DSSP file (Angstrom, degrees, kcal/mol; ACC not computed):
  #  RESIDUE AA STRUCTURE BP1 BP2  ACC     N-H-->O    O-->H-N    N-H-->O    O-->H-N    TCO  KAPPA ALPHA  PHI   PSI    X-CA   Y-CA   Z-CA
    1    1 A X              0   0    0      0, 0.0     2,-0.2     0, 0.0     0, 0.0   0.000 360.0 360.0 360.0  92.6    8.5   15.0   14.6
    2    2 A X        -     0   0    0      1,-0.1    21,-0.8    20,-0.0     2,-0.4  -0.503 360.0-131.7 -75.8 140.7   11.3   12.5   13.8
    3    3 A X  E     -A   22   0A   0     -2,-0.2     2,-0.3    19,-0.2    19,-0.2  -0.766  30.5-174.3 -86.9 131.7   10.8   10.0   11.0
    4    4 A X  E     -A   21   0A   0     17,-2.7    17,-2.5    -2,-0.4     2,-0.7  -0.947  28.9-122.5-130.3 153.3   11.8    6.5   12.0
    5    5 A X  E     +A   20   0A   0     -2,-0.3    15,-0.2    15,-0.2     3,-0.1  -0.838  28.9 175.7 -92.2 113.5   12.1    3.2   10.3
    6    6 A X  E     +     0   0A   0     13,-3.0     2,-0.3    -2,-0.7    14,-0.2   0.676  66.6   8.1 -94.0 -19.8    9.8    0.7   12.2
    7    7 A X  E     -A   19   0A   0     12,-1.4    12,-2.3     2,-0.0     2,-0.3  -0.975  59.3-170.6-160.0 145.5   10.2   -2.3    9.8
    8    8 A X  E     +A   18   0A   0     -2,-0.3     2,-0.4    10,-0.2    10,-0.2  -0.990   3.9 179.8-143.2 133.1   12.4   -3.3    6.9
    9    9 A X  E     -A   17   0A   0      8,-2.4     8,-2.3    -2,-0.3     2,-0.4  -0.967   8.2-167.3-132.8 118.8   12.2   -6.3    4.5
   10   10 A X  E     -A   16   0A   0     -2,-0.4     2,-0.2     6,-0.2     6,-0.2  -0.883  12.3-146.5-103.9 135.7   14.6   -6.7    1.7
   11   11 A X    >   -     0   0    0      4,-2.3     3,-2.1    -2,-0.4     4,-0.0  -0.674  24.6-113.0-100.3 156.4   13.9   -9.2   -1.0
   12   12 A X  T 3  S+     0   0    0      1,-0.3    -1,-0.1    -2,-0.2    -2,-0.0   0.771 115.2  59.3 -58.0 -26.8   16.5  -11.3   -2.9
   13   13 A X  T 3  S-     0   0    0      1,-0.0    -1,-0.3     0, 0.0    -3,-0.0   0.319 127.4 -94.7 -87.1   9.9   15.7   -9.5   -6.2
   14   14 A X  S <  S+     0   0    0     -3,-2.1    -2,-0.1     1,-0.3    -1,-0.0   0.472  78.6 143.2  94.7   2.0   16.6   -6.1   -4.7
   15   15 A X        -     0   0    0     15,-0.0    -4,-2.3    -5,-0.0     2,-0.4  -0.308  32.2-157.3 -73.1 161.0   13.1   -5.1   -3.6
   16   16 A X  E     -A   10   0A   0     -6,-0.2    15,-0.9     2,-0.0     2,-0.4  -0.995  12.9-170.7-144.8 133.3   12.4   -3.2   -0.4
   17   17 A X  E     -AB   9  30A   0     -8,-2.3    -8,-2.4    -2,-0.4     2,-0.4  -0.996  16.0-174.5-122.7 127.5    9.4   -2.8    1.9
   18   18 A X  E     -AB   8  29A   0     11,-2.8    11,-2.4    -2,-0.4     2,-0.6  -0.952  21.2-155.6-124.9 142.8    9.5   -0.2    4.7
   19   19 A X  E     -AB   7  28A   0    -12,-2.3   -13,-3.0    -2,-0.4   -12,-1.4  -0.981  25.6-171.3-110.6 117.6    7.2    0.7    7.5
   20   20 A X  E     -AB   5  27A   0      7,-3.3     7,-2.4    -2,-0.6     2,-0.4  -0.772   5.3-160.1-110.0 154.3    7.9    4.3    8.5
   21   21 A X  E     -AB   4  26A   0    -17,-2.5   -17,-2.7    -2,-0.3     2,-0.5  -0.996  17.0-171.2-137.9 140.6    6.6    6.2   11.5
   22   22 A X  E >  S-AB   3  25A   0      3,-2.7     3,-2.2    -2,-0.4     2,-0.2  -0.950  76.1 -55.1-126.0 108.0    6.2    9.9   12.4
   23   23 A X  T 3  S-     0   0    0    -21,-0.8   -19,-0.1    -2,-0.5     0, 0.0  -0.433 123.9 -17.0  52.4-121.0    5.2   10.0   16.0
   24   24 A X  T 3  S+     0   0    0     -2,-0.2     2,-0.4    -3,-0.1    -1,-0.3   0.581 117.5  97.4 -88.3 -11.0    2.1    7.7   16.2
   25   25 A X  E <   -B   22   0A   0     -3,-2.2    -3,-2.7     2,-0.0     2,-0.4  -0.658  53.7-173.8 -83.2 130.5    1.4    7.8   12.4
   26   26 A X  E     +B   21   0A   0     -2,-0.4    28,-0.5    -5,-0.2     2,-0.3  -0.940   7.5 172.1-123.4 146.7    2.7    4.8   10.5
   27   27 A X  E     -B   20   0A   0     -7,-2.4    -7,-3.3    -2,-0.4     2,-0.4  -0.989  21.5-135.9-150.7 154.9    2.8    4.1    6.8
   28   28 A X  E     -BC  19  52A   0     24,-1.4    24,-2.1    -2,-0.3     2,-0.3  -0.866  19.4-177.7-112.0 142.3    4.3    1.4    4.5
   29   29 A X  E     +BC  18  51A   0    -11,-2.4   -11,-2.8    -2,-0.4     2,-0.3  -0.986  10.0 153.6-137.0 149.8    6.1    2.0    1.2
   30   30 A X  E     -BC  17  50A   0     20,-1.7    20,-2.6    -2,-0.3   -13,-0.2  -0.970  49.0 -77.6-159.6 168.1    7.6   -0.3   -1.4
   31   31 A X        -     0   0    0    -15,-0.9     2,-0.5    -2,-0.3    18,-0.2  -0.416  58.1-103.1 -66.3 152.4    8.4   -0.5   -5.1
   32   32 A X        +     0   0    0      8,-0.1     8,-1.3    -2,-0.1     2,-0.3  -0.689  48.2 166.8 -86.7 125.6    5.4   -1.2   -7.2
   33   33 A X  B     -G   39   0B   0     -2,-0.5     6,-0.2     6,-0.2     2,-0.1  -0.928  31.1-119.1-131.4 158.6    5.0   -4.7   -8.6
   34   34 A X    >   -     0   0    0      4,-3.2     3,-1.9    -2,-0.3     6,-0.0  -0.264  46.1 -86.0 -86.2-177.1    2.1   -6.5  -10.2
   35   35 A X  T 3  S+     0   0    0      1,-0.3    -1,-0.1     2,-0.1    -2,-0.0   0.701 128.4  55.8 -66.2 -18.9    0.4   -9.6   -8.8
   36   36 A X  T 3  S-     0   0    0      2,-0.1    -1,-0.3     3,-0.0     3,-0.1   0.489 121.1-105.6 -89.1  -3.1    3.0  -11.9  -10.4
   37   37 A X  S <  S+     0   0    0     -3,-1.9     2,-0.3     1,-0.3    -2,-0.1   0.478  77.6 132.8  93.9   3.1    5.8  -10.1   -8.7
   38   38 A X        -     0   0    0      1,-0.1    -4,-3.2    -5,-0.0    -1,-0.3  -0.658  64.9-102.4 -88.4 143.5    7.0   -8.2  -11.8
   39   39 A X  B     -G   33   0B   0     -2,-0.3    -6,-0.2    -6,-0.2     2,-0.1  -0.357  41.4-112.2 -60.4 141.2    7.8   -4.5  -11.7
   40   40 A X        -     0   0    0     -8,-1.3    -8,-0.1     1,-0.1    -1,-0.1  -0.472  11.0-142.1 -73.9 146.8    5.0   -2.4  -13.3
   41   41 A X  S    S+     0   0    0     -2,-0.1     2,-0.4     2,-0.1    -1,-0.1   0.644  75.7  99.2 -84.2 -15.0    5.7   -0.6  -16.5
   42   42 A X        -     0   0    0      2,-0.0     2,-0.4    50,-0.0    -2,-0.1  -0.605  61.1-164.1 -72.0 124.8    3.7    2.5  -15.4
   43   43 A X        -     0   0    0     -2,-0.4     2,-0.6     5,-0.1     5,-0.2  -0.918  15.5-158.8-114.8 139.6    6.1    5.0  -14.1
   44   44 A X  B >  S-H   47   0C   0      3,-2.9     3,-1.2    -2,-0.4    48,-0.0  -0.943  84.7 -21.2-113.6 106.9    5.3    8.1  -12.0
   45   45 A X  T 3  S-     0   0    0     -2,-0.6    -1,-0.1     1,-0.2     3,-0.1   0.825 128.8 -50.7  63.4  30.8    8.1   10.6  -12.3
   46   46 A X  T 3  S+     0   0    0      1,-0.2     2,-0.3     0, 0.0    -1,-0.2   0.434 129.0  59.0  89.6  -1.8   10.6    8.0  -13.4
   47   47 A X  B <  S-H   44   0C   0     -3,-1.2    -3,-2.9     2,-0.0     2,-0.3  -0.938  72.4-125.5-148.9 168.8    9.9    5.5  -10.6
   48   48 A X        -     0   0    0     -2,-0.3     2,-0.3    -5,-0.2    -5,-0.1  -0.882  22.7-178.8-120.4 155.8    7.0    3.6   -9.1
   49   49 A X        -     0   0    0     -2,-0.3    45,-0.7   -18,-0.2     2,-0.4  -0.987  13.2-160.4-153.0 138.9    5.8    3.5   -5.6
   50   50 A X  E     -Cd  30  94A   0    -20,-2.6   -20,-1.7    -2,-0.3     2,-0.4  -0.982  14.4-161.7-120.0 137.2    3.0    1.6   -3.7
   51   51 A X  E     -Cd  29  95A   0     43,-1.6    45,-3.2    -2,-0.4     2,-0.6  -0.919   9.9-147.6-119.4 145.6    1.8    3.0   -0.4
   52   52 A X  E     -Cd  28  96A   0    -24,-2.1   -24,-1.4    -2,-0.4     2,-0.6  -0.959  11.0-159.8-111.6 119.2   -0.2    1.2    2.3
   53   53 A X  E     - d   0  97A   0     43,-3.0    45,-2.4    -2,-0.6     2,-0.5  -0.887  11.0-145.7-100.0 119.6   -2.6    3.3    4.2
   54   54 A X  E     + d   0  98A   0     -2,-0.6     2,-0.3   -28,-0.5    45,-0.2  -0.747  28.5 165.0 -89.4 123.5   -3.6    1.8    7.6
   55   55 A X        -     0   0    0     43,-1.9     3,-0.4    -2,-0.5    -2,-0.0  -0.917  45.5-122.1-134.2 159.9   -7.2    2.5    8.6
   56   56 A X  S    S+     0   0    0     -2,-0.3     2,-0.4     1,-0.3    -1,-0.1   0.853 108.4  30.5 -69.5 -35.1   -9.5    1.1   11.2
   57   57 A X     >  +     0   0    0      1,-0.1     4,-2.2    41,-0.1    -1,-0.3  -0.765  65.1 176.1-129.4  84.6  -12.2    0.1    8.6
   58   58 A X  H  > S+     0   0    0     -2,-0.4     4,-2.8    -3,-0.4     5,-0.2   0.853  79.1  57.3 -59.0 -36.6  -10.6   -0.8    5.3
   59   59 A X  H  > S+     0   0    0      2,-0.2     4,-2.2     1,-0.2    -1,-0.2   0.932 111.0  40.8 -62.6 -46.7  -13.9   -1.8    3.7
   60   60 A X  H  > S+     0   0    0     -3,-0.2     4,-2.4     2,-0.2    -1,-0.2   0.921 117.0  48.2 -68.2 -44.6  -15.6    1.5    4.3
   61   61 A X  H  X S+     0   0    0     -4,-2.2     4,-2.4     2,-0.2    -2,-0.2   0.924 112.6  49.2 -61.9 -44.5  -12.6    3.6    3.4
   62   62 A X  H  X S+     0   0    0     -4,-2.8     4,-2.2    -5,-0.2    -2,-0.2   0.921 111.6  48.5 -60.7 -47.1  -12.0    1.6    0.2
   63   63 A X  H  X S+     0   0    0     -4,-2.2     4,-1.9    -5,-0.2    -1,-0.2   0.902 110.9  51.0 -60.3 -42.7  -15.7    1.9   -0.9
   64   64 A X  H  X S+     0   0    0     -4,-2.4     4,-0.9     1,-0.2    -1,-0.2   0.907 108.9  51.2 -62.4 -43.1  -15.5    5.7   -0.2
   65   65 A X  H ><>S+     0   0    0     -4,-2.4     5,-2.2     1,-0.2     3,-0.6   0.903 108.7  51.4 -62.4 -41.4  -12.4    6.0   -2.3
   66   66 A X  H ><5S+     0   0    0     -4,-2.2     3,-1.4     1,-0.2    -1,-0.2   0.890 106.6  54.0 -63.1 -39.0  -14.1    4.2   -5.2
   67   67 A X  H 3<5S+     0   0    0     -4,-1.9    -1,-0.2     1,-0.3    -2,-0.2   0.718 108.1  52.6 -66.5 -20.3  -17.1    6.5   -5.0
   68   68 A X  T <<5S-     0   0    0     -4,-0.9    -1,-0.3    -3,-0.6    22,-0.2   0.036 134.0 -75.6-109.3  25.5  -14.7    9.5   -5.3
   69   69 A X  T < 5S+     0   0    0     -3,-1.4    -3,-0.2     1,-0.3    -2,-0.1   0.383  84.7 132.2 107.9  -4.9  -12.8    8.4   -8.5
   70   70 A X      < -     0   0    0     -5,-2.2     2,-0.4    -6,-0.1    -1,-0.3  -0.395  47.3-135.6 -75.0 159.5  -10.4    5.7   -7.5
   71   71 A X  E     -E   88   0A   0     17,-2.6    17,-2.5    -2,-0.1     2,-0.2  -0.971  18.8-118.7-119.5 131.6  -10.2    2.5   -9.6
   72   72 A X  E     +E   87   0A   0     -2,-0.4    15,-0.3    15,-0.2     3,-0.1  -0.466  28.5 175.6 -71.0 132.9  -10.1   -0.9   -8.0
   73   73 A X  E    S-     0   0A   0     13,-3.0     2,-0.3     1,-0.4    14,-0.2   0.788  80.7 -12.3 -96.8 -50.9   -7.0   -3.1   -8.6
   74   74 A X  E    S-E   86   0A   0     12,-1.9    12,-2.1     3,-0.0    -1,-0.4  -0.974  81.1-108.8-147.6 146.7   -8.2   -5.9   -6.3
   75   75 A X  E     -     0   0A   0     -2,-0.3     2,-0.2    10,-0.2     9,-0.1  -0.134  45.2 -81.5 -71.5 165.4  -11.0   -5.8   -3.7
   76   76 A X  E     +     0   0A   0      9,-0.2     9,-0.3   -17,-0.1     2,-0.3  -0.472  69.0 140.2 -65.3 131.3  -10.6   -5.8    0.1
   77   77 A X  E     -E   84   0A   0      7,-1.9     7,-2.3    -2,-0.2     2,-0.5  -0.887  50.4 -90.0-156.4-175.4   -9.9   -9.3    1.4
   78   78 A X  E     +E   83   0A   0     -2,-0.3     2,-0.3     5,-0.2     5,-0.2  -0.940  51.3 138.8-116.3 127.9   -7.8  -11.2    3.9
   79   79 A X  E >   +E   82   0A   0      3,-2.1     3,-1.5    -2,-0.5    -2,-0.1  -0.946  64.0   7.5-162.4 142.6   -4.4  -12.6    3.2
   80   80 A X  T 3  S-     0   0    0     -2,-0.3     3,-0.1     1,-0.3    -2,-0.0   0.804 129.9 -53.5  55.3  35.1   -1.0  -12.9    4.9
   81   81 A X  T 3  S+     0   0    0      1,-0.3    20,-3.0    19,-0.1     2,-0.3   0.660 117.6 103.7  78.3  16.0   -2.5  -11.5    8.2
   82   82 A X  E <   -EF  79 100A   0     -3,-1.5    -3,-2.1    18,-0.3     2,-0.6  -0.925  60.4-148.1-127.4 152.7   -3.9   -8.4    6.6
   83   83 A X  E     +EF  78  99A   0     16,-2.5    16,-1.9    -2,-0.3     2,-0.3  -0.976  52.3 128.7-112.4 109.7   -7.3   -7.2    5.6
   84   84 A X  E     -EF  77  98A   0     -7,-2.3    -7,-1.9    -2,-0.6     2,-0.3  -0.994  39.6-160.0-160.1 161.4   -6.6   -5.0    2.5
   85   85 A X  E     - F   0  97A   0     12,-1.8    12,-2.7    -2,-0.3     2,-0.4  -0.912  21.4-125.9-137.5 165.0   -7.4   -4.1   -1.0
   86   86 A X  E     +EF  74  96A   0    -12,-2.1   -13,-3.0    -2,-0.3   -12,-1.9  -0.933  30.0 163.3-120.0 140.3   -5.5   -2.2   -3.7
   87   87 A X  E     -EF  72  95A   0      8,-2.7     8,-3.0    -2,-0.4     2,-0.4  -0.931  31.1-128.8-143.2 168.0   -6.7    0.8   -5.8
   88   88 A X  E     -EF  71  94A   0    -17,-2.5   -17,-2.6    -2,-0.3     6,-0.2  -0.987  26.3-136.9-120.2 132.1   -5.3    3.5   -8.0
   89   89 A X    >   -     0   0    0      4,-2.7     3,-2.4    -2,-0.4   -19,-0.1  -0.296  34.6 -93.5 -82.2 171.7   -6.3    7.1   -7.3
   90   90 A X  T 3  S+     0   0    0      1,-0.3    -1,-0.1   -22,-0.2   -20,-0.1   0.649 125.7  57.9 -60.4 -14.0   -7.2    9.7  -10.0
   91   91 A X  T 3  S-     0   0    0      2,-0.1    -1,-0.3     0, 0.0   -21,-0.0   0.441 121.2-105.2 -94.8  -1.0   -3.6   10.8  -10.1
   92   92 A X  S <  S+     0   0    0     -3,-2.4     2,-0.3     1,-0.3    -2,-0.1   0.509  73.5 140.0  92.2   5.7   -2.3    7.4  -10.9
   93   93 A X        -     0   0    0    -45,-0.1    -4,-2.7   -43,-0.0     2,-0.4  -0.674  47.0-134.0 -85.9 136.0   -0.9    6.6   -7.5
   94   94 A X  E     -dF  50  88A   0    -45,-0.7   -43,-1.6    -2,-0.3     2,-0.4  -0.728  26.0-177.6 -92.5 136.9   -1.4    3.0   -6.2
   95   95 A X  E     -dF  51  87A   0     -8,-3.0    -8,-2.7    -2,-0.4     2,-0.5  -0.986  22.8-152.2-133.0 140.3   -2.6    2.4   -2.7
   96   96 A X  E     -dF  52  86A   0    -45,-3.2   -43,-3.0    -2,-0.4     2,-0.5  -0.979  19.1-159.9-105.7 127.7   -3.2   -0.6   -0.5
   97   97 A X  E     +dF  53  85A   0    -12,-2.7   -12,-1.8    -2,-0.5     2,-0.3  -0.926  39.1  94.1-108.8 121.7   -5.9    0.3    2.0
   98   98 A X  E     -dF  54  84A   0    -45,-2.4   -43,-1.9    -2,-0.5     2,-0.3  -0.966  54.5-113.6-175.2-169.5   -6.0   -2.0    5.0
   99   99 A X  E     - F   0  83A   0    -16,-1.9   -16,-2.5    -2,-0.3     2,-0.3  -0.984  33.1-106.5-151.9 150.8   -5.1   -3.1    8.5
  100  100 A X  E     - F   0  82A   0     -2,-0.3   -18,-0.3   -18,-0.2     2,-0.2  -0.601  38.6-127.6 -76.4 136.4   -3.1   -5.8   10.1
  101  101 A X        -     0   0    0    -20,-3.0    -1,-0.1    -2,-0.3     2,-0.0  -0.488  34.9 -85.8 -83.0 156.3   -5.2   -8.5   11.7
  102  102 A X              0   0    0     -2,-0.2    -1,-0.1     1,-0.1   -21,-0.0  -0.331 360.0 360.0 -61.1 139.8   -4.7   -9.6   15.3
  103  103 A X              0   0    0     -3,-0.1    -1,-0.1    -2,-0.0    -2,-0.0   0.456 360.0 360.0 -83.2 360.0   -2.0  -12.3   15.6
């Protein structure tokens, strides 16, 4: 199962967003920033990371995660061609749960 880079976006401030794939499974990773674009001060093991989990039904998955101990950062909504919301799991990891909308 080779890991491949399916998408890369580098920002002028040194930020990086990657879409990685292992066979048919895809996931997004990036440095963790707050809603104003500033790096978060919460560090996990000396660094921060935000992950995007792609699911068919973000609303149901998000609701299920909240019922099992996650904390909402922002609710599921639509913006920039995505339906997604952000939460933090009980271990302190930040996740965006969503799916890309049809173009």
